[in-house]
Legacy VTK file of the C-alpha trace (Angstrom):
# vtk DataFile Version 3.0
C-alpha trace
ASCII
DATASET POLYDATA
POINTS 222 float
-28.866 -117.532 -164.847
-28.093 -116.160 -161.402
-30.213 -116.922 -158.349
-30.196 -114.607 -155.321
-31.758 -116.144 -152.257
-32.047 -115.076 -148.652
-34.361 -113.307 -146.198
-35.567 -109.739 -146.605
-33.401 -106.924 -145.307
-30.193 -108.303 -146.797
-30.115 -105.926 -149.770
-31.571 -108.425 -152.237
-33.941 -106.042 -153.969
-31.358 -103.367 -154.710
-28.798 -105.998 -155.698
-31.143 -107.764 -158.118
-32.213 -104.508 -159.678
-28.600 -103.528 -160.150
-27.636 -106.903 -161.616
-30.593 -107.043 -164.022
-29.850 -103.508 -165.222
-26.090 -104.114 -165.526
-26.462 -107.416 -167.395
-29.508 -106.457 -169.435
-31.287 -109.568 -168.144
-34.815 -110.258 -166.928
-35.620 -110.120 -163.226
-37.939 -112.461 -161.367
-39.060 -111.063 -158.021
-40.585 -114.324 -156.736
-41.335 -112.906 -153.311
-43.688 -110.423 -154.962
-45.730 -113.349 -156.357
-46.323 -114.717 -152.863
-47.116 -111.220 -151.588
-49.694 -110.817 -154.359
-51.323 -114.107 -153.365
-51.413 -112.913 -149.756
-52.767 -109.482 -150.751
-55.590 -110.997 -152.782
-56.392 -113.435 -149.953
-56.528 -110.667 -147.365
-58.670 -108.530 -149.668
-61.122 -111.349 -150.230
-61.137 -112.518 -146.629
-59.569 -115.900 -147.470
-58.045 -117.621 -144.440
-54.262 -118.087 -144.626
-54.594 -121.711 -143.552
-56.919 -122.520 -146.453
-54.381 -124.105 -148.801
-56.929 -124.983 -151.500
-58.325 -121.458 -151.763
-54.849 -119.913 -151.694
-53.655 -122.279 -154.449
-56.691 -121.319 -156.560
-55.697 -117.645 -156.185
-52.112 -118.445 -157.125
-53.144 -120.406 -160.210
-55.509 -117.701 -161.510
-53.470 -114.553 -160.850
-53.476 -111.954 -163.591
-50.330 -110.167 -162.520
-47.503 -108.473 -164.414
-44.273 -106.776 -163.405
-42.717 -103.569 -164.620
-39.033 -103.708 -163.859
-37.530 -100.905 -161.788
-34.013 -100.374 -160.462
-34.662 -101.313 -156.816
-37.949 -103.201 -156.930
-40.474 -104.162 -159.556
-43.848 -102.454 -159.915
-46.652 -104.980 -159.613
-49.812 -104.650 -161.693
-52.904 -106.695 -160.881
-55.597 -107.422 -163.486
-53.814 -105.233 -166.026
-54.559 -101.941 -164.332
-54.246 -101.931 -160.511
-50.802 -100.943 -159.178
-50.437 -102.817 -155.886
-46.691 -102.247 -155.482
-47.105 -100.359 -152.225
-49.870 -102.563 -150.831
-47.811 -105.759 -151.051
-44.726 -104.231 -149.393
-46.319 -103.779 -145.968
-45.201 -105.895 -143.001
-48.745 -107.257 -142.696
-48.651 -108.527 -146.257
-45.123 -109.860 -145.806
-46.121 -111.935 -142.808
-49.232 -113.184 -144.650
-47.069 -114.134 -147.641
-44.782 -116.157 -145.390
-47.815 -118.107 -144.126
-49.187 -118.650 -147.615
-45.795 -119.799 -148.894
-45.744 -122.645 -146.341
-48.428 -124.492 -148.328
-47.140 -126.987 -150.887
-50.165 -126.400 -153.136
-49.434 -122.684 -153.333
-45.797 -123.223 -154.181
-46.711 -125.780 -156.840
-49.259 -123.410 -158.382
-46.611 -120.688 -158.737
-43.772 -122.951 -159.905
-44.721 -123.060 -163.602
-45.310 -119.304 -163.602
-41.824 -118.755 -162.231
-40.289 -121.080 -164.817
-41.772 -118.915 -167.581
-39.537 -116.022 -166.528
-36.503 -117.939 -167.799
-35.896 -116.188 -171.096
-32.958 -115.002 -173.172
-30.571 -113.348 -172.691
-30.651 -114.328 -169.006
-32.455 -114.138 -165.693
-31.708 -112.833 -162.204
-34.066 -114.796 -159.927
-34.708 -113.294 -156.504
-36.358 -115.343 -153.755
-36.001 -117.882 -150.998
-35.848 -121.183 -152.889
-34.651 -120.117 -156.336
-31.392 -122.025 -156.126
-32.697 -125.028 -154.210
-36.043 -125.764 -155.868
-37.080 -123.474 -158.729
-33.820 -123.227 -160.680
-31.454 -125.840 -159.178
-29.393 -125.885 -162.416
-28.540 -122.147 -162.255
-24.883 -121.491 -163.134
-24.383 -119.149 -160.155
-26.238 -119.226 -156.844
-25.850 -116.529 -154.231
-27.336 -116.645 -150.720
-27.436 -113.371 -148.810
-27.772 -113.273 -145.041
-27.565 -110.733 -142.215
-28.387 -110.684 -138.530
-32.057 -110.129 -137.616
-31.092 -106.979 -135.718
-29.355 -105.474 -138.724
-32.194 -106.376 -141.045
-34.777 -104.939 -138.670
-32.789 -101.689 -138.527
-32.625 -101.471 -142.299
-36.331 -102.144 -142.674
-37.131 -99.619 -139.924
-35.176 -96.909 -141.745
-36.801 -97.810 -145.055
-40.300 -97.554 -143.633
-39.560 -94.338 -141.739
-38.115 -92.775 -144.873
-41.424 -93.536 -146.609
-43.329 -91.762 -143.810
-44.711 -94.902 -142.165
-45.207 -95.270 -138.440
-43.269 -98.308 -137.220
-42.043 -99.812 -133.956
-38.513 -101.199 -134.095
-39.002 -103.780 -131.321
-42.171 -105.138 -132.909
-40.552 -105.136 -136.346
-37.565 -107.096 -135.010
-39.869 -109.663 -133.368
-41.848 -110.093 -136.606
-38.661 -110.661 -138.592
-37.421 -113.321 -136.153
-40.830 -115.030 -136.262
-40.841 -114.981 -140.073
-37.289 -116.340 -140.162
-38.214 -119.247 -137.923
-41.278 -120.046 -140.020
-39.454 -119.816 -143.364
-36.431 -121.836 -142.218
-38.465 -124.469 -140.376
-41.142 -125.248 -142.955
-41.015 -128.734 -144.473
-41.642 -127.445 -148.020
-38.807 -125.421 -149.603
-37.217 -124.158 -146.381
-35.126 -120.996 -146.473
-31.643 -122.545 -146.671
-28.663 -122.027 -148.983
-28.222 -124.433 -151.882
-25.304 -126.798 -151.354
-23.339 -125.035 -154.090
-24.380 -121.458 -153.208
-21.947 -118.706 -152.302
-23.064 -117.342 -148.930
-22.447 -113.644 -148.251
-23.159 -112.053 -144.885
-24.150 -108.446 -145.566
-24.380 -107.353 -141.911
-21.199 -105.276 -142.144
-21.402 -104.424 -145.868
-23.072 -101.507 -147.585
-25.046 -102.113 -150.762
-22.211 -100.986 -153.034
-19.905 -103.538 -151.452
-22.507 -106.275 -151.857
-23.005 -105.401 -155.516
-19.261 -105.407 -156.120
-18.831 -108.817 -154.453
-21.586 -110.418 -156.488
-20.536 -108.709 -159.729
-17.066 -110.152 -159.262
-18.511 -113.660 -158.934
-20.657 -113.140 -162.054
-17.643 -111.966 -164.074
-15.691 -115.031 -162.984
-18.430 -117.586 -163.683
-19.672 -116.086 -166.943
-16.204 -114.916 -168.069
-17.209 -111.287 -168.454
-14.651 -108.477 -168.791
LINES 1 223
222 0 1 2 3 4 5 6 7 8 9 10 11 12 13 14 15 16 17 18 19 20 21 22 23 24 25 26 27 28 29 30 31 32 33 34 35 36 37 38 39 40 41 42 43 44 45 46 47 48 49 50 51 52 53 54 55 56 57 58 59 60 61 62 63 64 65 66 67 68 69 70 71 72 73 74 75 76 77 78 79 80 81 82 83 84 85 86 87 88 89 90 91 92 93 94 95 96 97 98 99 100 101 102 103 104 105 106 107 108 109 110 111 112 113 114 115 116 117 118 119 120 121 122 123 124 125 126 127 128 129 130 131 132 133 134 135 136 137 138 139 140 141 142 143 144 145 146 147 148 149 150 151 152 153 154 155 156 157 158 159 160 161 162 163 164 165 166 167 168 169 170 171 172 173 174 175 176 177 178 179 180 181 182 183 184 185 186 187 188 189 190 191 192 193 194 195 196 197 198 199 200 201 202 203 204 205 206 207 208 209 210 211 212 213 214 215 216 217 218 219 220 221
């Protein structure tokens, strides 16, 4: 098993898709689970400070993933593709708020554990190496400056035809970083034995090469 943790905008999604495809392993996009909880809550008008209601949503989700190269497609209730809906900045901020509740994280923990199947798993998230899979053989933590990550996200959204303000996007990323790193439950920090890679000055091919080299060394691959 390989865990890839870190904030958004560090190249995690592309990296995990590449690794899962290269290794022929399963891919857990744990951030998508929290985004689905947030999406359902927003759709139903559930307050993001209502931990009990959010945990009920998390425990009863009927969600499946269809693995893609750069990000997984997310299917709700067996038929509704909400892949685009959960990737908005509004949903991302809501997911960060929902993830701060211990009851929500506990409700999703067993679901995440079920993704651990042969021949292997690439687990993408914020606490994969510290909480969910602390016994993973290789733990990677990706980071990058907020400014770089905001620029990457800005380009991504513009390329998709979305209207976005860079200054507001940068402020939202910094706010989310502070909330995720400062929460008492599963804060966004590297595991003690994680390899930390700053991707600020690296392109995605360089990130993939760096991580692939670590995987070959740990798992003794040719």
